[in-house]
C-alpha angles and dihedrals in degrees: 000000000000120000088240097055099091109010121170093214102063153346118279116227100215094182092059090042090057091049090053094045096049102034109143112252092236091055097041129099144135118333126195110215110203113202123200108193133198115181135211112246088237128018114259114198117205092215091060098247115155119245138165097195124112125251090253091052090051091052089050088057089050097053097131098211094145096054090043093054090051089056096043091247125131142176114263099176140026126166142156118236108245097180134001108217102181138011135069125251133003105056100209122230104193142008124211132176127197123190113216121196092226141000096253090058090071092058093039091059093060091068098046111115094223090052091048090055092049095045093075087072092053090049090051097047105033119086095174138350142179116208109192125188113215147161131215117263132196117277131201120270116254110253114256091236096053110134119248114255093251090054099055120106092251111032124180115284136183090259098039110036133174119306135196118225111203127197123193104193142194111187129209116257113278096020113139097235098198098057103054121105094012117176085242102057121087096265092045091051090054091050093048091051087060096046103265116164130182111244094181145325118211131195112221116237096181145318111247095182124025143090100293098276123123128219135203107199144003117207132192122197125179125213125188091236142352088254088058091053092047091052094048091048093051092048092054102029098117091046091047095049091053093046094049092050093052101040115020120065098172133014150154115211121184142173109230135195105204126210092181119034120162092127098122092045091050091061093055098062 
């Protein structure tokens, strides 16, 4: 039985799992698996072993770097959630992204003995998770007159460094997904004036682990500081509220502080 068959931390999407497992080689290619993670306050091992570690510490013991290396997969992003801006429960704790060389690798890992051994730690530490398969999509070009990052009103400082703002989005039916939040609309112009840059936009292929909801896109925007993000949000708040009402029917938006961030580079090779 696969380690994913009966997890306590989410609902397996078997239809998407079959798509990953049986993708034709000529149609296959890299997949970015975006992990939204909510931890138990204290690790709870299914085998009854006693432990005083936190759920996050248990997940750190899980970190399947060995199995990933064998498959040619690797982490491209890891960040703690500093603030959750939108979205109901759960309030997420950490975001991680792994780039896999092909779809079948994701399923193959589940039956690897060293992964099975590590998975007990994930089961113990994880309260809930979304694991969302996605692919990079085109993004708007930065305007030629965009200010340099050291010339914006709130540049990065030693006490307020760069942040990533992540949006997990479900759009209303009929919305043209690729034209929202352009650098060239009013909200985008306000963001650019405060140093916003697109780290990556991803089109969702499917959610292999979650709560039954589907998503359309995941977006990552970098700001030189939290103060810059706050200022850009204030400048465009009325526009943003109207846009969200008309186009986005479900979302999680979060401010992240990354410890690993090669996301943009990973989409270029």
